[in-house]
N, C-alpha and C positions, 0 to 999 in steps of 0.2 A: 876753447869755445865754451861759453857759459850755457846754462840750461835753456835760457830763452832762445839763444842762437840755434841750439840743437833742435828745439821744437820747431823753430821757423824752417829749418832745413827739411824737416819731415812734413810739416803741414802745408808749406807753400806749394810744393808740387801737387799735392792732393787738391788744394784749392784751385790751382790753375787748371788741373784736369777736369774738376767738376764744373768750373765756369765754362771751359771749352766745350765740354759735353753738352751742357745746357744750351749754349749758343747754337751748337750744331743741330740740336733737336727742335729749334724754333720752326713752327709751321711745317710739320711733316707732311700734312695733307697737301699743302701748297707746292711742296717740292716733288711729291710723287706723281708719276705719270701713269694714268690708268686707262687702258684701251682694251678693245676686243680684237683678238688676233686668232684667226683660224677657228673661230667658234668658242674660244675660251677667254677667261678674264686674266689680263696681265697687269701687274703693278710693278713698275720700275722705279727704283730710287737710287740715285747716284750719290756716293759718299766721297769723302776726301781721302780714303785709304787707297794707296796705289796698288795696282796689279790684281788684287784679290776680288773674286766675284763669287757670290752665293746664289744659287738657283734653288728655291724651295717651292713646293706646291702640294696640292691636295685635291682629291676628288672623292665624292661620297660613295666609297666602296668598302666601308668599314665593317666591323663585326656585327653591327646592328642590321646589316643586310643578310646575315646568315639564315638559311632555312632552319626551322625549329629543331630539326633532327640532325643538323650538320653544323654545329657552332664554330668549328675551326676552319671552315672552308674559306672565308675571306682572307684569313691570315696566311693560309697555304698559297693562295693565289698571289698575294703580295710577296711572299718569300720566294716564289719561283721567278720573279721578274728579272733578277740578276743572274739567272742560271742558263742563259743562252736565249737567242731569238731565232726566228725562222731565217734570218739573214746571216747571222754570225754565232759561233759557239761562245761559251762562257770564257774560255781561255783567251780568245782573240780580243774580246771586249776588255777583259782585265788588262791585257798587255797594252792596249791603246791608252787606257787611263793611267796605268803606271808609268808609261813613257813620258807623260807630261805632268806627273804628280797630281793628277786630278782624282776625284772620287764621286761615286753616285751610290746612294743607299735608299732602301725602301723600308717602310714599316707600316703596320696596320694597327689602328686603335679603334675605339668604340665607334666613331662616326666616319672616319675617312682612311683612305690609303694616302700616306704622306711620302714625299721623296725629298731628298736633300743632295744637292750637287755642289761641289766646291772646285774651283779651278782658277788659273791665271786668266787675265783679261784676253790675252791672245788666243786662248784655247776655248773660248766660248763657242765658236762654230762646231768644233769636234764634240764637246760635251753635250750641247743641245741636240745634235744628231743622234748620239748614243742614247740619251735620255728618251727621246721620242721613239726610237727603235725598241727600247725595252718596254715602254708603256704600251705601244701599239702592236708589237709583233712577238710577244713571248712564245717560246717554243713549247713549253710544257712537256718536255720529254719524259717518257716513262722511266728512264734510267735515273734522271735527276730527281723526279718525284719520289722514287723509292728511297733514294738517299735522304731526301728531306724528311720523309715520313719517319724514318728510323731516328734521325737526329732530333726531330721535334718531340716524338714520344719519349725519348730519353730525357730531354730537357723538362718536359712536363712532370715526369716522375721525380726528377731531382728537385724540382721546386717544392715537393712535398716535405723536404727536409728543412725548409726555411720557416722559422716560427713567425717572422714578419709576414711572409706571403700567406701562410695558413690563416693567420688572424684576419687579414684584409679580405682574403677570398671568402671565408665563412661569413664575415660581416656583410658582404655584398648580397648573400642569399638570405641573411636575416633581415636586412633593411629594405630590400627592394622586392617587389612582386614578380612573379613569373611573367615574362614578356618584356620587362623593362630592360633597356640596353645596359644598365649598370649592374644587373644581376649576372654573376659569372655562372657559366656552366660548371658542372662538377668535373673533377679530374677524370672520372670514368667516362663521362660524356665527351670530354675533349679528346681523350685517347681513342675512343671508339670512332669519333669523327675523323681523326687523322688516319687511322688504320683503314677505313673504308673508302677514303678519297680516291677518285679516279681522274685520269687525264681529261676525260669527257666532261666531268663535273667542273673542273677548273676552267676549261674552255667555255662552258656554258655561262658560268658566273662572270667571267671576263667579258664576254660578248654582251651580257645584259647590263653591266654596271660601269664599264670603262669607256670613256669617250670625253669629248671636249665640252659637252653641254653644261656641266657644272664643275668644270676644272678651273682651278686658280693657280697661276704661276707667279712667284715673286722673284724679281731679279734685283739684287742689291750689291753695291760695290763700285768698282772702277769700270763702269759700263758706258758704252755708247748706246743710248736708248734706241736710236733708229736701227743700229746694227742688231741689237737684241730682238727687236720686233721683226726684222727681216729674217733672221736665222730661225726664230721660232715659227714664223709664218711658213717658211719652206719646210721645216721638219714635220710640222703637224698638219700641213695642207691635205685636205681630203678625208681626214679622220672624222667620223660621225659617231653618234650614240652618247651614252652616259645616262645615269638615272638620278633623279632628284633626291636631296636629303630627306630623311624620314622625320615625320613629326611624332613625338612621343608623349603619351599621356603622363601626367604627373604621378609620381609615386605617392601613395597615401601615407600620411604620417603614422607612426606607431601609436597604439592606444594604451600600452603598458610596458613597463620595464621588463626586459628578458635577459637571460644570461646563457652563454653556450661555451663549453670547454672543448678545445681540441687537444687531446692528450697525446703528447709525443715523448717517447722515452729518451732518457739520457741527454737532455738539453741543458745547457748551463744557464739559460734565461727563459723568461716567459714574455711574449709580446702581447699587448692588449690593444683593442680598439673599442672605444666607448663613444657612441654617437647615435645619430638619427638622420633621416632625410630632411631636407629643408624646403623642398618645393620650389626652389629658386634656381634659375639658370643664370650664368654669369651676365652681369650688367642689368638685370631686371631691377625693379624698384626694391629697395631694402638690401640688395646684394652687397654693395660696397660698404654700407653701414655694418652689416653683419660680418663682412670680411675684416674690417678694421677692429671690430669687437673681438673676433677670434684671434687677431694678432696680439691684442693686449693680453688675452688669456695665455696664449702659448705660441706666439710667433717664433720663427726660426732664429731666435737670438736670446741672449741672457736677460733681455728686458721684459720678457713675458712672465706673467705671474707664476706659471707652473714651473718654469726653470728656476726662478728666484727662490721658490719655496720648496717644492718637492725634491729638486736636486740640490740647490745651494745650501739652504737652511737645514733640510731634513736628511740629506744624503741618501736618498732612496733609489736614485736612478742616474744613469749617465745622460739620458735624454728623454724629454716628455714635451709634446707639442700639441697644438690644436690648429686646425685649418679647415677650409672649405675645399671640397674635391669633387671630381667627376661631373663638373657643371659646364663643360665647354659646348657640348652638343645637346644637352637636355638637363633637367633639374638634377641637382646633386645632393651632397650630404655634408654635415658637420661631423668632425670626429676628433677625439683626443687619442693620440697614439703614444705608447711608452713601452720601454723594455725594463723589466725588473728581474733581479735574482729571485729564484724560487722562494727563498726564506724571507724575502722582503715583499713578496707579492701582495699579501693582504694589507700591509701598511701602505704600500705604494698606491693601491687602488683606493684605499680610504682617503689618502691625501689628495689624489686626483679628484675624487668626488667632492671633498670638502671645498677645494678652491674653485671647482666648477660651480658648485652651489652658491658660494659667496659672490662669484662673478655674475651669475644669473640673477640673484636676488638684489644685489646692491648696484650692479652695473659698473661701468668704467668711470674713471675720474677725468677731469679736464687735462691735467698734466700727462696722464697715461695716454690719452688720445692724441695729444699734440706730439708726444714722443713717437708714437707708432705711425702717425701721419707722415712724419719725417722719414721714418724707416721705409715705409711703403713707397713713397715718391722718390726717395733717394736711390733705392735699389732699382727701381723702374728706369730712372734716367741713366744710371750706370750701365744697365743691360743694353739700353738703346745706343750707347756710345760706341759699340763695336759693330762691324759689318754683319757678323753672324747673329748678334742679338737683335739688330734691326730686322733682319730677314725673318727671324723667329717671331718677333712681335707683330709684324705685318701679317704673317700667315695666321697667327693666333686671332688677330682681330677679325679676319675674314671668316675663320672657322666658327667664331663666336657670333657671327651675324652682325658685326659692327663695321661701320665705315672706317676708312683710314683716319679720319679726323678724331676718332675715339682716342688715338694715341696722344694727340695734342691736348685733348680735354681731360684725360685721366688724372694728372696731378691736381688740377683745379677741383675736380670732383671729390677727390680724396680730402684735400685741404678744406673743402667747404662743409664736410660732415660735422655735425654738432653732437655733443654728448647725449642730448635728448634723442636724436635720431638713432644713434648707435644702440642705446639702451632699449629703445622701443623695438628695434629690429630683433634684438636678442630675445626679448619676452614674446614677441609675435611668432617667431619661427622655431624656437627651441623649447624644450622642457626636460631638464635633467631627470625628472621622475619617470620619463617614458623612453629613456635611451636604452639601446642594446649594449651589452658588454660581452665581448668575445675575448677569450684567453687562449693562447696557443703556446704549448711548451710542456715542460715537466712541472705539472701543477700539483703542489702538495695535497695529498688526500684524494685526488681525482683518479678515477678508474676509466680506462679506455673502454668504449662501448662497441 
């Protein structure tokens, strides 16, 4: 077999997969069935994958609903959902799911409580019933809460050993004002919240914020849409309540550059975050242009300028990236993140600042933009070609306040961006001279305060 034939064997399946995925993604909005069931929003999307079904959903009971003096309360409520209900204990529910190879999980983030269930098509009635039971009738037993509090406090304390976590955590308090959802509570505040939590407080929060009024459920895979509607209608019938998503005031941009060191002993590396708030929520004017620009600078590939230069040419790091984050539910931020050996820290930061400054002053080029437009749209289409990826994308669109049609429009919106639009967005929303720099790790010459 010659070189051409070998390449054909490799590339032809990839091309076939890409073409099939693209064809399968045609008119997502036209293929999705969106209805109101038992007071909540259901989006059902049938795929060609046999047997597998994903049920995802979200309701606005995230960390931004926490009382000012109790920042961990929403997460504790979400973490208790799979620890037994008023109808069945945790062991019984786990046994039912394990018997059919199904799973249900819950997580809490800034804006919502999210859940993710996976099962075979034949087990949809069972999983829907158990999902509804856990959302509607959590037991909140004192015994399970005591176990959770101990585990959670331990996890929070262990996170203090991560240089990456410490840099990002400190950046949140440097960049965002008090009261903004993206500003993290301190470790001490989180541990105090966990330790003081009571069953009554969890019950009160659940009663106030859980319900169908602003709930969305996504059903994707080998589904019978009518069956899914019927099963969900039965399982959630009679449930009431729920609270609306919160509106958040924009974070004010920084007015001057600042630096902060988080000194940690005996760490082999130092993590940095260099960035600022953007004032933009996902999908707003200029957002996609700024996102494409950030990809050119340091997207998650070796085609970004930072990886090409700071890593490949200068050999200062294993990884350095730039992206837009924390913008699903409110305005977010731009950040450059990197990990450096302590003895290369100053050179690494200087390199990052140099390439950031050149990108800001001179902008992106047409070939760079075209390359990263292809990266962004290609990775998007590949993600949507799986049942799990489609369910994630549909829920993300809803969480971002976008219609299902946004998924159809996204590639065209990215490909329509011009060099002028991207460079104007960079200049409008960013300023390297006013960015925060946070370093976390064993920093040469720094002393713990």
